[in-house]
N, CA and C atoms as a LAMMPS dump frame, in Angstrom:
ITEM: TIMESTEP
0
ITEM: NUMBER OF ATOMS
495
ITEM: BOX BOUNDS ff ff ff
-5.0000000000000000e+02 5.0000000000000000e+02
-5.0000000000000000e+02 5.0000000000000000e+02
-5.0000000000000000e+02 5.0000000000000000e+02
ITEM: ATOMS id mol type element x y z
1 1 1 N 0.891 -0.743 0.101
2 1 2 C 0.22 -0.051 0.192
3 1 3 C 0.968 1.167 -0.455
4 2 1 N 0.565 2.149 -0.736
5 2 2 C 1.235 3.64 -1.077
6 2 3 C 0.555 4.6 -0.198
7 3 1 N 1.077 5.315 0.572
8 3 2 C 0.729 6.669 1.702
9 3 3 C 0.998 7.814 1.264
10 4 1 N -0.005 8.35 0.807
11 4 2 C 0.175 9.666 0.936
12 4 3 C 0.034 10.949 2.163
13 5 1 N 1.525 11.281 2.553
14 5 2 C 1.003 11.803 4.215
15 5 3 C 1.296 13.218 3.926
16 6 1 N 0.552 14.182 4.74
17 6 2 C 0.672 15.429 4.527
18 6 3 C 0.724 15.93 5.823
19 7 1 N 1.946 16.384 6.581
20 7 2 C 1.798 17.167 8.223
21 7 3 C 1.396 18.318 8.077
22 8 1 N 0.583 18.955 8.859
23 8 2 C 0.485 20.406 8.808
24 8 3 C 1.142 20.947 9.974
25 9 1 N 1.283 22.044 10.061
26 9 2 C 2.175 22.513 11.235
27 9 3 C 1.55 22.805 12.344
28 10 1 N 2.457 22.311 12.949
29 10 2 C 2.082 21.938 14.713
30 10 3 C 2.081 20.273 15.281
31 11 1 N 2.587 19.697 14.27
32 11 2 C 3.143 18.357 15.167
33 11 3 C 4.319 18.404 15.534
34 12 1 N 4.661 17.961 16.551
35 12 2 C 5.754 17.791 16.958
36 12 3 C 7.023 17.334 16.114
37 13 1 N 8.622 18.014 15.844
38 13 2 C 9.149 17.483 15.09
39 13 3 C 10.413 16.746 15.757
40 14 1 N 9.699 16.078 16.699
41 14 2 C 10.616 14.866 17.01
42 14 3 C 10.321 13.647 17.138
43 15 1 N 9.522 13.673 15.768
44 15 2 C 9.08 12.189 15.525
45 15 3 C 9.135 12.264 13.848
46 16 1 N 9.572 11.53 13.492
47 16 2 C 9.197 11.508 11.872
48 16 3 C 7.907 10.77 11.39
49 17 1 N 6.911 11.664 11.488
50 17 2 C 5.158 10.937 11.011
51 17 3 C 4.832 10.349 10.078
52 18 1 N 5.722 10.992 8.916
53 18 2 C 5.562 10.044 7.536
54 18 3 C 6.422 8.393 7.886
55 19 1 N 7.513 8.459 8.269
56 19 2 C 7.823 7.206 8.501
57 19 3 C 7.093 6.277 9.263
58 20 1 N 6.447 6.806 10.354
59 20 2 C 5.374 6.118 11.762
60 20 3 C 4.426 5.713 10.331
61 21 1 N 3.731 6.982 9.679
62 21 2 C 2.819 6.167 8.768
63 21 3 C 2.898 5.116 8.02
64 22 1 N 4.021 5.111 7.601
65 22 2 C 4.452 4.018 6.932
66 22 3 C 4.649 2.714 7.228
67 23 1 N 5.102 2.533 8.718
68 23 2 C 4.864 1.42 9.558
69 23 3 C 3.843 1.148 9.719
70 24 1 N 2.754 2.165 10.527
71 24 2 C 1.514 1.767 10.6
72 24 3 C 0.93 1.142 9.39
73 25 1 N 0.756 1.279 8.205
74 25 2 C 0.92 0.79 7.081
75 25 3 C 1.034 -0.921 6.719
76 26 1 N 2.772 -0.776 6.876
77 26 2 C 3.015 -2.331 6.967
78 26 3 C 2.708 -3.118 7.88
79 27 1 N 2.215 -2.636 9.088
80 27 2 C 1.7 -3.502 10.313
81 27 3 C 0.528 -3.85 9.967
82 28 1 N -0.201 -2.533 9.524
83 28 2 C -1.647 -3.187 9.454
84 28 3 C -1.897 -3.975 8.319
85 29 1 N -0.933 -3.947 7.225
86 29 2 C -1.044 -4.971 5.914
87 29 3 C -0.537 -6.501 6.676
88 30 1 N 0.258 -6.363 7.446
89 30 2 C 0.644 -7.676 7.828
90 30 3 C -0.399 -8.563 8.652
91 31 1 N -1.408 -7.776 9.598
92 31 2 C -2.366 -8.655 10.143
93 31 3 C -3.798 -8.685 9.264
94 32 1 N -3.81 -7.561 8.472
95 32 2 C -5.212 -7.571 7.234
96 32 3 C -4.379 -7.898 6.213
97 33 1 N -3.924 -9.011 5.901
98 33 2 C -3.727 -9.075 4.003
99 33 3 C -4.228 -8.461 3.209
100 34 1 N -5.645 -8.17 3.128
101 34 2 C -6.403 -7.25 2.15
102 34 3 C -5.823 -5.847 2.093
103 35 1 N -4.955 -5.009 2.672
104 35 2 C -4.318 -4.037 2.638
105 35 3 C -3.225 -4.191 2.109
106 36 1 N -2.123 -5.382 1.794
107 36 2 C -1.028 -5.709 1.429
108 36 3 C -0.511 -4.992 -0.163
109 37 1 N -1.91 -5.407 -1.045
110 37 2 C -1.425 -5.229 -2.595
111 37 3 C -0.636 -3.585 -2.775
112 38 1 N 0.459 -3.618 -3.546
113 38 2 C 0.999 -2.707 -3.718
114 38 3 C 0.188 -1.173 -4.571
115 39 1 N -0.997 -1.693 -5.1
116 39 2 C -1.292 -0.867 -5.58
117 39 3 C -2.82 0.026 -5.243
118 40 1 N -2.839 -0.599 -4.042
119 40 2 C -3.54 0.17 -2.883
120 40 3 C -3.014 1.386 -2.515
121 41 1 N -3.781 2.435 -2.632
122 41 2 C -3.126 4.06 -2.232
123 41 3 C -4.144 4.261 -1.15
124 42 1 N -3.603 5.256 0.08
125 42 2 C -4.34 5.883 1.087
126 42 3 C -3.849 7.214 1.35
127 43 1 N -4.382 8.503 1.812
128 43 2 C -3.779 9.613 2.443
129 43 3 C -4.007 9.879 3.847
130 44 1 N -2.989 9.99 4.478
131 44 2 C -2.748 10.35 6.101
132 44 3 C -2.791 12.014 5.903
133 45 1 N -3.462 12.492 6.872
134 45 2 C -3.437 14.067 7.099
135 45 3 C -3.329 13.897 8.454
136 46 1 N -2.011 14.846 8.592
137 46 2 C -2.004 14.948 10.292
138 46 3 C -2.129 16.154 10.5
139 47 1 N -3.221 16.809 10.9
140 47 2 C -3.817 18.153 11.145
141 47 3 C -4.234 18.629 12.495
142 48 1 N -5.204 19.632 12.723
143 48 2 C -5.59 20.23 14.066
144 48 3 C -6.987 19.807 13.889
145 49 1 N -7.581 20.43 15.439
146 49 2 C -8.572 20.207 15.575
147 49 3 C -9.861 20.839 14.977
148 50 1 N -9.315 21.998 14.358
149 50 2 C -10.267 23.352 13.883
150 50 3 C -10.258 22.156 12.126
151 51 1 N -9.776 21.719 11.823
152 51 2 C -10.028 20.963 10.049
153 51 3 C -10.425 19.828 10.461
154 52 1 N -10.386 19.084 11.502
155 52 2 C -10.811 17.569 12.043
156 52 3 C -12.321 18.099 12.122
157 53 1 N -12.702 19.206 12.923
158 53 2 C -13.963 19.495 13.645
159 53 3 C -14.98 19.512 12.234
160 54 1 N -14.499 20.443 11.496
161 54 2 C -15.096 20.786 10.037
162 54 3 C -15.154 19.776 9.077
163 55 1 N -14.088 18.804 9.152
164 55 2 C -14.566 17.099 8.255
165 55 3 C -15.979 16.771 9.48
166 56 1 N -15.579 16.207 10.13
167 56 2 C -16.36 15.587 10.85
168 56 3 C -17.876 16.279 11.368
169 57 1 N -18.222 17.622 11.219
170 57 2 C -19.317 18.55 10.568
171 57 3 C -19.656 17.874 9.515
172 58 1 N -19.382 18.249 8.321
173 58 2 C -19.252 18.379 7.322
174 58 3 C -19.786 16.593 6.596
175 59 1 N -19.206 15.538 7.159
176 59 2 C -19.257 14.496 6.679
177 59 3 C -20.139 13.647 7.454
178 60 1 N -19.804 13.456 8.622
179 60 2 C -20.576 13.018 9.859
180 60 3 C -21.634 13.492 10.734
181 61 1 N -21.771 15.018 10.451
182 61 2 C -22.83 15.618 10.854
183 61 3 C -22.621 15.657 12.835
184 62 1 N -21.566 15.502 13.092
185 62 2 C -21.394 15.888 14.414
186 62 3 C -20.236 16.666 14.848
187 63 1 N -20.633 17.711 15.294
188 63 2 C -20.056 19.067 15.12
189 63 3 C -19.183 19.068 16.613
190 64 1 N -17.846 17.989 16.412
191 64 2 C -17.126 18.026 17.333
192 64 3 C -15.677 17.722 16.799
193 65 1 N -14.566 18.194 17.58
194 65 2 C -13.399 17.035 16.839
195 65 3 C -13.38 15.931 17.477
196 66 1 N -12.66 15.145 16.442
197 66 2 C -12.183 13.57 17.226
198 66 3 C -11.131 13.223 17.088
199 67 1 N -10.199 12.353 17.561
200 67 2 C -8.908 11.721 17.144
201 67 3 C -8.836 11.416 15.823
202 68 1 N -9.534 10.791 15.368
203 68 2 C -8.958 10.139 13.84
204 68 3 C -10.443 10.096 12.836
205 69 1 N -10.499 10.399 11.931
206 69 2 C -11.332 10.108 10.879
207 69 3 C -10.824 9.115 9.758
208 70 1 N -11.86 8.488 9.428
209 70 2 C -11.382 7.841 8.199
210 70 3 C -12.339 7.699 7.123
211 71 1 N -12.14 8.009 5.749
212 71 2 C -13.223 7.859 4.804
213 71 3 C -12.713 7.371 3.962
214 72 1 N -13.67 5.829 3.696
215 72 2 C -12.797 4.711 3.104
216 72 3 C -13.852 4.973 1.366
217 73 1 N -12.768 4.865 0.128
218 73 2 C -13.472 4.886 -0.856
219 73 3 C -13.971 3.832 -1.644
220 74 1 N -13.632 2.075 -0.991
221 74 2 C -14.146 0.951 -1.661
222 74 3 C -14.583 0.267 -0.759
223 75 1 N -16.025 -0.517 -1.17
224 75 2 C -16.717 -1.295 -0.372
225 75 3 C -15.681 -2.337 0.312
226 76 1 N -16.015 -2.936 1.256
227 76 2 C -15.151 -4.396 1.552
228 76 3 C -15.261 -5.156 0.656
229 77 1 N -16.46 -5.521 0.298
230 77 2 C -16.368 -6.444 -0.828
231 77 3 C -15.993 -5.948 -2.161
232 78 1 N -15.649 -4.535 -2.533
233 78 2 C -14.79 -4.427 -3.674
234 78 3 C -13.027 -4.444 -3.401
235 79 1 N -13.24 -4.27 -1.787
236 79 2 C -11.768 -4.724 -1.98
237 79 3 C -11.255 -6.129 -1.561
238 80 1 N -12.244 -6.862 -1.191
239 80 2 C -11.595 -8.067 -1.425
240 80 3 C -11.986 -8.63 -2.508
241 81 1 N -12.19 -8.165 -3.466
242 81 2 C -12.096 -8.901 -4.8
243 81 3 C -11.139 -8.183 -6.065
244 82 1 N -10.231 -7.531 -5.811
245 82 2 C -9.415 -6.618 -6.178
246 82 3 C -8.702 -7.854 -6.938
247 83 1 N -8.308 -8.032 -8.269
248 83 2 C -7.184 -8.568 -8.824
249 83 3 C -5.925 -8.028 -8.05
250 84 1 N -5.257 -9.065 -8.414
251 84 2 C -3.692 -8.67 -7.554
252 84 3 C -2.784 -7.531 -8.876
253 85 1 N -3.389 -7.296 -9.767
254 85 2 C -2.838 -6.714 -10.971
255 85 3 C -4.014 -5.614 -11.39
256 86 1 N -3.464 -4.748 -12.015
257 86 2 C -4.361 -3.324 -12.524
258 86 3 C -3.948 -2.084 -11.913
259 87 1 N -5.102 -0.987 -12.323
260 87 2 C -4.466 0.204 -12.084
261 87 3 C -4.196 0.26 -10.463
262 88 1 N -4.244 1.814 -10.148
263 88 2 C -3.72 1.882 -8.504
264 88 3 C -5.369 2.377 -8.162
265 89 1 N -5.61 1.578 -7.012
266 89 2 C -6.64 1.775 -6.265
267 89 3 C -6.26 2.851 -4.996
268 90 1 N -7.577 3.497 -4.714
269 90 2 C -7.736 4.548 -3.708
270 90 3 C -8.792 4.269 -2.381
271 91 1 N -7.609 3.62 -1.604
272 91 2 C -8.198 2.945 -0.506
273 91 3 C -9.275 3.869 0.457
274 92 1 N -8.709 5.065 0.23
275 92 2 C -9.383 6.105 1.407
276 92 3 C -8.207 7.124 1.821
277 93 1 N -9.099 8.098 3.125
278 93 2 C -8.316 8.896 3.643
279 93 3 C -8.51 8.979 5.329
280 94 1 N -7.479 9.097 5.921
281 94 2 C -7.402 9.285 7.271
282 94 3 C -6.894 11.059 7.479
283 95 1 N -7.595 11.431 8.779
284 95 2 C -7.14 12.256 9.014
285 95 3 C -7.35 12.057 10.804
286 96 1 N -6.083 12.972 11.574
287 96 2 C -5.527 12.906 12.66
288 96 3 C -5.566 14.094 13.053
289 97 1 N -6.219 14.233 14.686
290 97 2 C -6.114 15.825 14.916
291 97 3 C -5.088 15.86 16.248
292 98 1 N -4.141 16.958 16.132
293 98 2 C -3.322 17.062 17.006
294 98 3 C -3.444 17.685 18.362
295 99 1 N -4.554 18.384 18.537
296 99 2 C -4.929 18.751 19.649
297 99 3 C -5.615 17.324 20.406
298 100 1 N -6.766 16.694 20.241
299 100 2 C -7.214 15.577 20.654
300 100 3 C -6.302 14.499 20.923
301 101 1 N -5.763 14.555 19.561
302 101 2 C -4.449 12.944 20.032
303 101 3 C -3.378 13.207 20.528
304 102 1 N -2.862 14.965 21.421
305 102 2 C -2.413 15.028 22.273
306 102 3 C -2.542 14.794 23.706
307 103 1 N -4.049 15.505 23.741
308 103 2 C -4.374 15.489 24.927
309 103 3 C -4.812 13.969 25.806
310 104 1 N -5.459 13.039 24.508
311 104 2 C -5.732 11.502 24.92
312 104 3 C -4.48 10.917 24.757
313 105 1 N -3.229 11.022 24.933
314 105 2 C -1.859 10.423 24.938
315 105 3 C -1.428 11.086 26.109
316 106 1 N -1.816 11.739 26.524
317 106 2 C -1.348 12.42 27.652
318 106 3 C -2.362 11.783 28.831
319 107 1 N -3.495 11.436 28.776
320 107 2 C -4.463 10.878 29.745
321 107 3 C -4.025 9.546 29.931
322 108 1 N -3.694 8.644 28.88
323 108 2 C -3.62 7.838 28.646
324 108 3 C -1.625 7.508 29.484
325 109 1 N -0.883 8.397 29.155
326 109 2 C 0.402 8.094 29.764
327 109 3 C 1.078 7.292 28.477
328 110 1 N 0.925 8.002 27.545
329 110 2 C 1.903 7.185 26.566
330 110 3 C 2.501 8.208 25.388
331 111 1 N 3.121 8.186 24.97
332 111 2 C 3.842 9.45 23.906
333 111 3 C 2.545 9.427 22.785
334 112 1 N 3.171 10.685 22.609
335 112 2 C 1.967 10.92 21.313
336 112 3 C 2.195 10.158 19.783
337 113 1 N 3.651 9.785 19.881
338 113 2 C 3.682 9.155 18.796
339 113 3 C 3.131 7.672 18.459
340 114 1 N 2.805 7.158 19.828
341 114 2 C 2.321 5.727 19.998
342 114 3 C 0.731 5.775 20.029
343 115 1 N 0.5 6.705 20.416
344 115 2 C -1.252 7.051 20.374
345 115 3 C -1.436 7.519 19.151
346 116 1 N -0.505 7.866 18.484
347 116 2 C -1.168 8.521 16.517
348 116 3 C -0.496 6.862 15.836
349 117 1 N 0.151 6.288 16.308
350 117 2 C 0.462 4.95 15.548
351 117 3 C -0.873 4.271 15.667
352 118 1 N -1.199 4.123 16.817
353 118 2 C -2.667 3.218 16.984
354 118 3 C -3.749 3.905 16.452
355 119 1 N -4.077 4.728 16.268
356 119 2 C -5.283 5.684 15.515
357 119 3 C -4.887 5.584 14.03
358 120 1 N -3.563 5.853 13.302
359 120 2 C -3.597 5.269 12.338
360 120 3 C -3.774 3.988 11.755
361 121 1 N -3.462 2.9 12.677
362 121 2 C -3.375 1.268 12.535
363 121 3 C -4.969 1.405 12.365
364 122 1 N -6.021 1.89 13.369
365 122 2 C -7.155 1.96 13.708
366 122 3 C -7.843 2.163 12.523
367 123 1 N -7.498 3.613 11.979
368 123 2 C -7.854 4.134 10.765
369 123 3 C -7.885 3.569 9.45
370 124 1 N -6.45 2.847 9.602
371 124 2 C -6.325 2.094 7.975
372 124 3 C -7.338 0.794 8.316
373 125 1 N -7.333 -0.057 9.275
374 125 2 C -8.463 -0.87 9.488
375 125 3 C -10.01 -0.509 8.926
376 126 1 N -10.267 0.58 8.996
377 126 2 C -11.726 1.535 9.211
378 126 3 C -11.519 1.399 7.365
379 127 1 N -10.988 1.784 7.071
380 127 2 C -10.69 1.905 5.322
381 127 3 C -10.886 0.384 4.78
382 128 1 N -10.144 -0.765 5.009
383 128 2 C -10.334 -1.941 4.832
384 128 3 C -11.599 -2.456 5.233
385 129 1 N -12.58 -1.902 6.035
386 129 2 C -13.65 -2.435 6.198
387 129 3 C -14.67 -2.886 7.309
388 130 1 N -13.52 -2.992 8.3
389 130 2 C -13.273 -3.302 9.557
390 130 3 C -14.173 -2.59 10.731
391 131 1 N -15.431 -2.242 11.106
392 131 2 C -16.06 -1.71 12.213
393 131 3 C -16.187 -2.159 13.495
394 132 1 N -16.278 -1.044 14.662
395 132 2 C -16.136 -1.737 15.843
396 132 3 C -17.256 -1.042 16.458
397 133 1 N -17.937 -0.817 15.674
398 133 2 C -19.564 0.017 16.063
399 133 3 C -20.417 -1.206 15.878
400 134 1 N -20.674 -2.168 15.27
401 134 2 C -21.047 -2.809 14.299
402 134 3 C -21.791 -3.791 15.755
403 135 1 N -20.832 -3.668 16.723
404 135 2 C -21.05 -5.324 17.815
405 135 3 C -19.895 -5.334 18.401
406 136 1 N -20.165 -6.024 19.638
407 136 2 C -19.048 -6.585 20.221
408 136 3 C -18.046 -7.547 19.479
409 137 1 N -18.458 -8.551 19.002
410 137 2 C -17.735 -9.579 18.053
411 137 3 C -17.202 -8.458 16.884
412 138 1 N -17.603 -7.477 16.468
413 138 2 C -16.93 -6.914 15.501
414 138 3 C -16.085 -5.794 16.116
415 139 1 N -16.23 -5.445 17.285
416 139 2 C -15.038 -4.716 18.117
417 139 3 C -13.962 -5.181 18.286
418 140 1 N -14.088 -6.491 18.687
419 140 2 C -13.298 -7.658 19.698
420 140 3 C -12.032 -7.896 18.721
421 141 1 N -12.914 -8.115 17.508
422 141 2 C -11.811 -8.511 16.121
423 141 3 C -10.913 -7.603 15.721
424 142 1 N -11.389 -6.18 15.411
425 142 2 C -10.795 -4.986 15.359
426 142 3 C -10.134 -4.918 16.391
427 143 1 N -10.006 -5.079 17.386
428 143 2 C -9.322 -4.35 18.518
429 143 3 C -7.974 -5.512 18.551
430 144 1 N -8.534 -6.819 18.044
431 144 2 C -7.462 -7.936 17.972
432 144 3 C -6.367 -7.349 17.181
433 145 1 N -7.132 -6.872 15.822
434 145 2 C -5.801 -6.792 14.976
435 145 3 C -5.233 -5.538 15.145
436 146 1 N -5.564 -4.596 15.546
437 146 2 C -4.983 -2.98 16.43
438 146 3 C -3.699 -3.966 17.301
439 147 1 N -4.185 -4.665 18.567
440 147 2 C -3.216 -5.086 19.269
441 147 3 C -2.055 -6.255 18.701
442 148 1 N -2.355 -6.549 17.795
443 148 2 C -1.156 -7.744 16.715
444 148 3 C -0.497 -6.979 15.775
445 149 1 N -0.979 -6.003 15.565
446 149 2 C -0.4 -4.685 14.555
447 149 3 C 0.418 -3.594 15.134
448 150 1 N -0.042 -3.526 16.264
449 150 2 C 1.246 -2.507 17.272
450 150 3 C 1.789 -3.483 17.794
451 151 1 N 1.958 -4.69 18.182
452 151 2 C 2.69 -5.582 18.646
453 151 3 C 3.885 -5.887 17.874
454 152 1 N 3.703 -5.709 16.185
455 152 2 C 4.512 -5.93 15.237
456 152 3 C 5.405 -4.523 15.231
457 153 1 N 5.444 -3.271 15.958
458 153 2 C 5.628 -2.587 15.73
459 153 3 C 6.547 -1.819 16.985
460 154 1 N 6.019 -2.889 17.925
461 154 2 C 7.089 -3.147 19.406
462 154 3 C 6.609 -1.707 20.288
463 155 1 N 4.931 -1.714 20.306
464 155 2 C 4.571 -1.303 20.59
465 155 3 C 2.768 -1.721 21.794
466 156 1 N 2.799 -1.186 23.069
467 156 2 C 1.813 -1.904 24.044
468 156 3 C 0.446 -2.285 23.441
469 157 1 N -0.409 -2.916 23.971
470 157 2 C -1.705 -3.302 23.975
471 157 3 C -2.406 -2.025 24.058
472 158 1 N -3.091 -0.982 23.474
473 158 2 C -3.717 0.097 24.139
474 158 3 C -4.832 -0.075 24.49
475 159 1 N -5.254 -1.302 24.701
476 159 2 C -6.432 -1.363 25.461
477 159 3 C -5.858 -2.347 26.587
478 160 1 N -5.277 -2.232 26.874
479 160 2 C -4.64 -3.073 28.518
480 160 3 C -5.292 -2.23 29.778
481 161 1 N -6.061 -1.277 29.687
482 161 2 C -6.476 -0.653 30.969
483 161 3 C -8.002 -0.979 30.982
484 162 1 N -8.595 -2.032 30.248
485 162 2 C -10.061 -2.02 30.167
486 162 3 C -10.295 -3.199 31.346
487 163 1 N -11.047 -2.991 31.976
488 163 2 C -11.82 -4.397 32.731
489 163 3 C -11.474 -5.207 32.115
490 164 1 N -11.051 -6.384 32.762
491 164 2 C -11.058 -7.71 32.473
492 164 3 C -9.72 -8.109 31.39
493 165 1 N -8.998 -7.042 30.919
494 165 2 C -7.955 -7.293 30.04
495 165 3 C -6.842 -7.749 30.755
């Protein structure tokens, strides 16, 4: 999968955000092979709360910022039926909100880069058609893939603070 990463002003310079996004793409493809074809592409926008708020309001009718938005361009069935060769296919777009991600990372006591990696993997899985809002089994399956992808990157289980975890 090819990623086009755009980093807007404000994201801390102590992290190579584009490299992190590519690592997230590789890890997500390792646990969800439907993301592996080289002909797939996606965009990742690292922006601020204002931009994500506007996108959330316009496309989801939710008048607030959120940590990550995903905008799939292929239905899951389309993705699963793609031939191995052919023209480039746009999987979709992700947008992460700096202020919300920073606040959440601080609340969780994890580095911003680790939290952003979790959200990028989460968003890429959404682009592949996984959905944690369709039921407990789907949520557990998606979380399991996130945990495996992040482990491949050497990152801790982001859900280990749940009761019973």
